[in-house]
SEDOLUM-972207 format. One line per field, with one value per residue (C-alpha): x, y negated, z negated. Coordinates in steps of 0.001 Angstrom, whole numbers, m for minus. Layout:
# SEDOLUM-972207
xx [X	...]
yy [Y	...]
zz [Z	...]
END
This chain:
# SEDOLUM-972207
xx [m12636	m15655	m14418	m14543	m11906	m11991	m9505	m8909	m8490	m12005	m10853	m10514	m14065	m15349	m18876	m19369	m20629	m20088	m21576	m23348	m25542	m27109	m27716	m28361	m28453	m31226	m29946	m31278	m32068	m29193	m29396	m30593	m28464	m29611	m26040	m25835	m27305	m30716	m30159	m31297	m34608	m34523	m35605	m38387	m39461	m43042	m43987	m43930	m40799	m41446	m39480	m37861	m36957	m35508	m33281	m32095	m31389	m29431	m27237	m26778	m25865	m23504	m21687	m21208	m19870	m17493	m16073	m15783	m18220	m19750	m21782	m23311	m24040	m25797	m27987	m28903	m29721	m32127	m34261	m35334	m38568	m40952	m40023	m37799	m34126	m30924	m29331	m27449	m24150	m24831	m26083	m23038	m20596	m22262	m22061	m18413	m17500	m19360	m17699	m14308	m14834	m15455	m16765	m19760	m21943	m20817	m21388	m24810	m25731	m24450	m26456	m29571	m29258	m28865	m31871	m34002	m33006	m33697	m37212	m37846	m36016	m33615	m30258	m29086	m29013	m25707	m22744	m20327	m17666	m19951	m21308	m17872	m16303	m19183	m18841	m15111	m15499	m18292	m16208	m13164	m15402	m16191	m19583	m18984	m22635	m24033	m20897	m21632	m25207	m23884	m21716	m24699	m26787	m24145	m24208	m28012	m28143	m25252	m22343	m19088	m17252	m13587	m11395	m10210	m13838	m15019	m11755	m11906	m15358	m14339	m11347	m13582	m16385	m16707	m17763	m15934	m19274	m19978	m16443	m16661	m20128	m18967	m15817	m17730	m20425	m17799	m16197	m19601	m20427	m16992	m17593	m20903	m19260	m18993	m15897	m13746	m10870	m13030	m13681	m10102	m10352	m12782	m10635	m9326	m5763	m3386	m4859	m8361	m7166	m5322	m8505	m10587	m7721	m7449	m11158	m10692	m7623	m9489	m12210	m9765	m11588	m9090	m11321	m12011	m8480	m6938	m9585	m9134	m5321	m5340	m7284	m4512	m2561	m5733	m5638	m1852	m1256	1818	1483	3314	4757	1334	m171	2385	1983	m1720	m823	1275	m1714	m3912	m1680	m1538	m5343	m5740	m2914	m482	2725	4884	3945	4969	8618	7524	5792	9000	10916	8307	8763	12521	12165	9800	12208	9639	11571	10111	9193	9185	5537	6482	8662	6147	3517	5807	6523	2819	1956	4355	3231	m423	212	1953	5399	7488	10659	10328	9434	12544	14748	13469	13835	17317	18443	17133	18878	22142	21669	21607	20379	19993	16698	14946	17483	17142	13360	13289	15627	13318	9942	7816	7977	4859	3790	2647	m966	m794	810	m2048	m4510	m2818	m1107	m3683	m3567	258	257	m2317	m363	2955	4718	7646	7899	10246	13054	15640	18965	20980	19761	21414	19525	17641	19135	17447	18423	19597	19604	16299	16470	13492	11567	9468	6388	8172	9639	6254	4552	7045	6488	2739	3515	5473	2636	m28	2108	2669	6436	6731	10510	10920	8620	10752	14028	12795	11754	15232	16735	14536	15354	19054	18456	19145	16965	13334	13223	12945	9744	6682	3305	2110	5166	4681	957	1840	4193	1505	m970	1474	2005	m1730	m2390	m8	m1711	1408	m484	2208	4776	2227	1406	5122	5447	3595	6486	9000	7060	7087	10855	11397	8975	6531	3045	621	m2586	m6142	m5600	m2769	m4941	m7889	m5688	m4745	m8367	m9447	m6735	m7828	m11513	m10777	m8902	m11736	m9487	m12095	m10470	m7293	m9384	m11048	m7651	m6415	m9407	m8249	m4744	m6208	m8020	m4868	m3003	m5689	m7041	m10824	m12608	m14237	m17018	m14527	m13350	m16901	m17775	m14812	m15906	m19515	m18342	m16184	m19266	m20933	m18091	m18707	m22513	m22913	m25627	m26183	m22579	m22844	m25889	m23992	m21153	m23670	m25420	m22089	m21059	m24238	m24040	m20643	m22130	m20504	m22854	m23357	m22383	m24154	m21705	m22643	m26324	m25858	m23287	m25674	m28470	m26185	m25619	m29349	m29934	m27273	m28707	m32231	m33749	m35281	m37584	m34605	m32872	m36013	m35918	m32306	m33310	m36116	m33608	m31388	m34309	m34844	m31167	m30749	m26962	m27196	m28310	m30195	m28992	m29594	m26994	m29136	m32364	m30776	m29488	m33037	m34381	m31766	m32772	m36220	m35078	m32650	m35682	m37755	m40248	m41147	m44301	m42456	m39624	m42048	m43396	m39847	m39228	m42452	m41162	m37887	m39738	m42041	m38932	m37814	m35045	m34428	m33790	m30293	m28538	m28334	m32088	m32945	m30421	m31996	m35491	m34396	m32970	m36198	m38240	m36052	m36421	m40173	m40701	m42726	m41746	m44528	m42867	m39630	m41323	m42544	m39114	m37413	m39792	m38867	m35152	m35477	m37019	m34253	m31638	m32859	m31456	m34486	m32564	m32819	m36494	m37449	m34986	m31345	m30380	m29269	m26391	m27252	m24512	m23876	m25368	m28736	m29157	m28036	m30576	m33434	m32431	m32279	m35817	m37171	m35550	m36792	m40299	m40211	m40410	m38097	m38901	m37986	m34927	m33795	m34373	m32157	m29528	m29466	m29049	m26177	m24361	m24913	m23257	m20299	m21484	m21021	m24145	m23576	m24895	m23804	m25971	m29004	m28609	m28611	m31752	m33552	m32705	m33686	m36919	m38240	m36985	m40482	m42335	m44994	m44885	m48425	m50521	m53771	m53952	m56816	m56148	m57179	m54712	m51952	m52632	m52391	m49032	m47568	m45763	m44357	m43157	m41414	m39684	m38606	m37214	m35292	m33894	m32831	m31098	m29222	m28171	m27006	m29630	m31508	m34488	m36827	m34867	m31564	m29399	m31171	m30803	m33133	m34583	m36779	m38598	m40260	m42321	m45643	m45069	m48471	m47731	m48339	m45750	m47775	m50537	m50586]
yy [m10636	m10163	m8665	m5678	m3803	m1818	1023	4149	6082	6978	7758	3974	2669	m517	m1894	m5513	m8016	m11109	m14447	m14500	m11626	m13870	m16676	m15061	m17409	m16541	m16076	m15147	m11409	m9447	m7877	m4279	m1130	150	1053	4001	7480	8324	9600	13103	13390	14002	17460	16786	19284	20505	18984	15327	14276	13800	11517	14495	15937	12564	12556	16081	15173	12103	14251	16767	14024	12337	15594	16305	12806	13055	16313	14677	17231	14761	17279	18709	15168	14416	17502	16312	12836	14337	15710	12184	11457	8538	5569	7598	6728	7704	5258	2295	3795	7108	5387	3140	5962	8199	5434	4861	8505	8786	5608	6884	10102	7898	10701	10011	12293	10674	7163	8147	9443	6277	4081	6160	5286	1621	1725	3304	595	m2125	m824	m975	m4340	m2757	m3349	m4959	m1442	m998	m2836	m4995	m2294	216	m2263	m3685	m280	802	m2371	m1812	1875	1081	m1597	678	3387	1026	m325	m4035	m5100	m2936	m3711	m7414	m6849	m5285	m8335	m10639	m8373	m8769	m12541	m12608	m10802	m12733	m10319	m11707	m9099	m8353	m10124	m6783	m5838	m8994	m9584	m5983	m6763	m10187	m8815	m6413	m8778	m9091	m12740	m15780	m17246	m14333	m14481	m18216	m17868	m15143	m17046	m20228	m18282	m16758	m20141	m21665	m19013	m19404	m23133	m22485	m20537	m22421	m20367	m20038	m18427	m15389	m14851	m14946	m11430	m12779	m15730	m15490	m14274	m14694	m11613	m13108	m16413	m14544	m12683	m15825	m17683	m14798	m15114	m18837	m18123	m15546	m18119	m20969	m22921	m25680	m27594	m24636	m23238	m26463	m26871	m23309	m23506	m26763	m25025	m22540	m24869	m25470	m21791	m21952	m19666	m19747	m18698	m15491	m14171	m12896	m16348	m17882	m15024	m15847	m19519	m18561	m16730	m19735	m22148	m19711	m19523	m23321	m23518	m25594	m24015	m26868	m26051	m22374	m22959	m25403	m22509	m20443	m23432	m23935	m20319	m20757	m24078	m22462	m19512	m17094	m14404	m13626	m10032	m8062	m9002	m12691	m12346	m10107	m12800	m15404	m13242	m12414	m16120	m17145	m14243	m15077	m18697	m17581	m18848	m15754	m17823	m18703	m15104	m13911	m16437	m15205	m11493	m12032	m13985	m11233	m8509	m10483	m10702	m14498	m16340	m19780	m18807	m21946	m24194	m22257	m22445	m26060	m27062	m25601	m26338	m28993	m32438	m33839	m37145	m40051	m39509	m35781	m36521	m38856	m36065	m33489	m35630	m34957	m31221	m31178	m33098	m30792	m27706	m29212	m28833	m30871	m31668	m34662	m33051	m34593	m33561	m34957	m32299	m28885	m26262	m23673	m20201	m16848	m15070	m12100	m10719	m9356	m6932	m6408	m3192	m1270	m3352	m6619	m5185	m3757	m7109	m8792	m5964	m6648	m10245	m9035	m6692	m9419	m11586	m8709	m8520	m4761	m4775	m6543	m3972	m1105	m2864	m3430	211	1260	m1066	416	3994	3267	2148	4407	2696	1717	m92	3125	3319	4885	5942	2317	1322	4093	3371	m241	961	3301	414	m1792	923	1602	m2098	m2012	1121	3257	6264	8855	6920	6339	10050	10886	8855	11663	13989	11395	11006	14760	14920	12278	14064	11142	12666	10979	9975	9602	5921	6837	9375	6968	4372	6971	8084	4517	4136	7253	6270	2734	4108	6588	9577	11560	14944	13771	12293	15670	17388	14932	15820	19436	18386	16495	19587	21690	19125	19407	15904	15681	13096	10267	7869	5619	8563	9455	5829	5668	8861	7699	4407	6322	8214	4890	4022	7206	6828	10124	9435	13179	13636	10523	12015	15287	13507	11623	14838	16580	13753	14026	17829	17445	15207	12027	9095	7046	3407	449	693	4360	3524	478	2225	5144	2674	997	4382	4920	1311	1458	4752	3326	5217	2531	4943	6965	3742	2869	6243	5648	2202	3696	6140	3207	1406	4450	4698	2820	2670	511	m3089	m3793	m7147	m9182	m7162	m4055	m5857	m7366	m3949	m2579	m5608	m5289	m1668	m2860	m6094	m4240	m2621	m5799	m4409	m7878	m7085	m4504	m6995	m9656	m7265	m6656	m10402	m10652	m7922	m9820	m12913	m10897	m9512	m13038	m13184	m15853	m15106	m16041	m16620	m12904	m12573	m15403	m14190	m10729	m12217	m14486	m11501	m9546	m12469	m12618	m8872	m8851	m12016	m13854	m17500	m18760	m16950	m18731	m22078	m20937	m19584	m22801	m24890	m22798	m23075	m26819	m27252	m25150	m27388	m30274	m30666	m30574	m31736	m28450	m27824	m24760	m22424	m23459	m25469	m23534	m24274	m22589	m21017	m21016	m17580	m18357	m21778	m20535	m17711	m20032	m22641	m19950	m18784	m22346	m23256	m20073	m20775	m24449	m25679	m28572	m30755	m27939	m27175	m30785	m30580	m27491	m29232	m32128	m29670	m27964	m31228	m32333	m29106	m29464	m26766	m27417	m26326	m24307	m26803	m24674	m21770	m23956	m25749	m22411	m21286	m24541	m24467	m20809	m20967	m24541	m26549	m26546	m27499	m30211	m30292	m29077	m31623	m29783	m30069	m32142	m35522	m34272	m31418	m33756	m36053	m33152	m32228	m35739	m35413	m32026	m33547	m36366	m33786	m31854	m35011	m35848	m32325	m32689	m35935	m34144	m31481	m34129	m33243	m35891	m37106	m40028	m41206	m41324	m44101	m44337	m42422	m39608	m39840	m37393	m40280	m41224	m38015	m37639	m35500	m33808	m32409	m28657	m27320	m24194	m26112	m25797]
zz [m34811	m32528	m29279	m27008	m25133	m21891	m21796	m19791	m23032	m24139	m27686	m28135	m28127	m29698	m29582	m28653	m31171	m29062	m30201	m26824	m27985	m30580	m28073	m24686	m21711	m19196	m15660	m12237	m11975	m10384	m6929	m6511	m6526	m3140	m2095	m4481	m3910	m5361	m8906	m9798	m11576	m15293	m16474	m18922	m21579	m21527	m24870	m25869	m27726	m31462	m33835	m35495	m32116	m31077	m34142	m33324	m29688	m30800	m33030	m30216	m27744	m30219	m30927	m27222	m26616	m29538	m28100	m24660	m23173	m20741	m18729	m21891	m23069	m19782	m20225	m23721	m22404	m19856	m22691	m23626	m21783	m21293	m23492	m25824	m25541	m27329	m29709	m28253	m29371	m27612	m24458	m24246	m24917	m22306	m19651	m20555	m20152	m16844	m15561	m16675	m14666	m11611	m9367	m7090	m9227	m12481	m11159	m9820	m13279	m14957	m12593	m13187	m16889	m16000	m13642	m16371	m18819	m16245	m15680	m19417	m19725	m22211	m20528	m23767	m25273	m23427	m24873	m22894	m22896	m21148	m18598	m17843	m17368	m15110	m13010	m12591	m11689	m9221	m7504	m7244	m5756	m2865	m3982	m4676	m4345	m7181	m9196	m8798	m9946	m13178	m13881	m13378	m15638	m18325	m17999	m18101	m21474	m22984	m22513	m21144	m19078	m19629	m17079	m15698	m15006	m13277	m11374	m10054	m8681	m7370	m5452	m3521	m2502	1247	1477	38	m1000	m3357	m4768	m5484	m6994	m9388	m10357	m11159	m13022	m15298	m15964	m16669	m19265	m20840	m21210	m23019	m25832	m29160	m30031	m26909	m28787	m29526	m25831	m24581	m23157	m20552	m19508	m15923	m15567	m12622	m10921	m11116	m9665	m6920	m6013	m5577	m3857	m1414	m638	68	2210	4298	4957	5586	2873	2058	m363	m2641	m2311	m3589	m6307	m7607	m7500	m9474	m12276	m13080	m15407	m17457	m18407	m18963	m15995	m13754	m10099	m9256	m6001	m4888	m5404	m3042	m559	m446	39	3074	4524	3759	5694	8600	8603	8716	11312	9244	10498	9215	5589	5615	4733	2008	220	254	m1075	m3808	m4909	m5199	m7016	m9536	m10011	m8585	m6750	m3316	m2594	646	1128	979	4065	5776	5164	6754	9803	10158	9881	12655	14848	14265	15227	18426	17395	18055	18140	14443	13620	15467	13640	10292	11115	12558	9486	7223	9234	8909	5142	5100	2027	3637	5275	4032	5765	9030	8988	7860	10694	13327	11720	13443	11854	10237	11741	9584	10652	9868	6502	5591	6380	4174	1535	m1181	m495	m593	m3857	m5475	m4452	m5538	m2195	m855	2863	2559	4663	2332	3860	947	m1508	m1616	377	m1654	m1364	m1775	m5005	m2922	615	1914	4823	7137	6599	9130	8339	9202	12400	13406	12832	15160	17625	17583	18504	21520	22430	22350	24636	27065	26372	26816	27262	23907	22298	23581	22640	19101	18830	19884	17255	14552	15539	15003	11415	8443	5866	5280	8622	10632	12717	11121	12529	12624	14657	17186	17426	18255	21005	22366	22374	24296	26911	27220	27766	30721	32076	31558	30253	30983	28959	26209	26105	25954	22747	20932	21715	20530	17294	16783	17394	14686	12348	12354	12624	14987	13244	14457	15304	17691	19480	19650	21382	23985	24338	24993	27635	29514	29361	30523	33538	34230	33547	31633	32303	30593	27781	27216	27285	24648	22471	22647	21595	18637	17432	17802	15694	13002	13610	13722	15834	13902	14814	16646	18775	19757	20500	22894	24643	24921	26383	28860	30008	30808	33182	35196	34840	32968	30400	29826	28704	26533	24797	24379	22550	20399	19356	18736	16436	14388	14246	12556	9886	11241	10728	13917	13664	15214	18114	18583	18987	21201	23403	23985	24704	27223	28891	29342	30386	33104	34422	34654	31690	29469	27632	26420	25388	23441	21647	20608	19363	17275	15752	14840	13194	10966	9975	6652	7109	10236	10470	13688	15010	18162	20067	19643	20500	23608	24655	24468	26321	29055	29692	30852	32478	34767	36418	36497	33940	32780	30798	28704	28267	27023	24402	23140	22848	20855	18498	18130	16977	14695	12979	12107	14701	17323	21026	22125	25440	26200	25582	27967	30538	30658	30936	33792	35673	35107	36461	39560	40187	39456	41550	38933	39503	37230	34315	35214	34588	31153	30298	31392	29261	26215	26947	27546	24093	22542	24166	22009	18508	16250	13209	11334	12133	14141	15864	16205	19303	22361	24726	28041	30127	33879	34534	32929	34567	37981	37866	36891	39476	42164	41297	41319	44647	46320	44982	46058	42446	43260	40283	37891	39998	39589	35803	35681	37821	35349	32465	34282	34874	31253	30115	32464	34888	38595	40539	43701	46259	49193	48074	47376	50700	52507	50647	51426	55135	55497	53519	53340	56311	57882	54701	54900	58733	59381	61326	60645	56851	55516	53959	50520	50755	51957	48992	46526	47973	47935	44584	45538	48804	46933	44716	47804	49409	46228	46137	49785	48888	46074	48584	51037	53681	55733	53733	53297	50222	52062	50716	47336	44076	43104	39612	37736	36082	39368	39377	37604	34530	34989	38433	38627	41036	41513	43321	47041]
END
């Protein structure tokens, strides 16, 4: 039978002879492998490889592979230069052995082989076993993007990957869109096979369905979740406990609290025994939805060893109204759930008692923490400490308690928890220390933060990028940009790669201390760092450094760079520019900025930049500039925009500005008639603005309207 098999035992090795090889289906080229390190250069011999030499090298390579001497085989492979390549069997076996090793060096070598074959358009020289094993090893090593590209390469040349290979990749994809695309691509290629029975090893199993269902659950994608779940019976697959655990998370994500107990009941009806994770998922769902009462009921029932948990939860679950049922009826039917609340039927009982473990208790504790119920946090900790089983507190539990204490500003008690952890032989980890560090920095207790850093080093815990980011941010609070730079340089000297937060936090330090050029240098460093994606937050941080000082021309050049890089200014961009205009006293620029914002407030129907919803700070700043500069028509336009967006303008402030600065406008008796005529429209705008303020005006008793002004009036004219 034509098939292939992926196995961890390299002595079992079969070469693919899939029917797809004879009828390859062209596909879109796969994405690049930029996530992996640059492969080492091949060591080429001085003379050109001859056919006889190629035959000798093939035998040498084959012998090394047969003896499992992978490093020796790699050295032999490097002797092949230019267009000369080992046989397909040797190439595939070498990639398999490198993938099986799974080390960064081995994977880099394997991908260098693949890259070489891609350049020569000879990827088909590798069999499905080698490509599938390499994809799986790459995904497990934390590189899902290049792993995905291998799967698409396989599909493009007619190989169907083993389900364990493509599901391993699917489960590690970061976006639901990529997961769904891969899943449907596999199913599409399966449907194209004239002999489906021969390709059964590629058919999705329960683990593959769970992976794609989990992606849908994380995104709250109800349509795709229901559609994917309904496909399981077509492959003769029965949902397992993990499937229903994912369903619990899905209902929590779409905020359908009333359906959570129905999932537990469905498990029991289908004779699928719940696991500890099932109950943790339920507790986490109730906590995430803010219903701590239901979470407490469940945890209490578990601690009492009760098996009628479904009845308890059903009794207190919210009832579904007729309108709500109509909305979700098709989804409930597709998922096979029962929400009838039939009291005549016997309640479903758990097959055994399930007692809460430390993870369940800690999840409930986090719910208390987020609601500020510190006393409940401490009471639950005391309850856990009295236990003699798996529900005793662990490092996650104590870190949660420390976080709760830090949130309340009780740093001494939080610090004392480290001693309690030590007495119970629960080692504090880096996360625990980082929570304490953040508390000290937030309260501007930098001396204590530095002392804690010393304690971390004594405990053998090295600072990570999060630790340094916290310290740098603390330096901003005390306006010590020099110390912030010192921490940044110390981090890099230790080989710790700065994150996007590291760069932007340091830029913020220089911006707040009035050093925009230094902020610009940090930004340039970030642009050069291939590990960091420069987003609008970073651009706005750079822009703000110049806008704080009113350096408007420099700020305009940054906005131009933003647009040249294909990005669109956002609210923060416009807010910084408005502040710079106010400081630089350039009211004419305020008019240009307002015209741009006004256009962005319109919905262009998908054309041009996305629509903008201005906030109170931006509009207040622009209105203030216009009123101070006597641009009353523009001020009224901004007022209209504020009211349309539900923002109440500060009439008291604008009235004060008008009285102080413009109460004697248009009172000169010596102006020429021509000059008075040119100012007539501006005077009408001023009178309308006075009416809006409630001041005596020539329009008193009538409504002001923007339509009554000439649209061509230049408010800058005298």
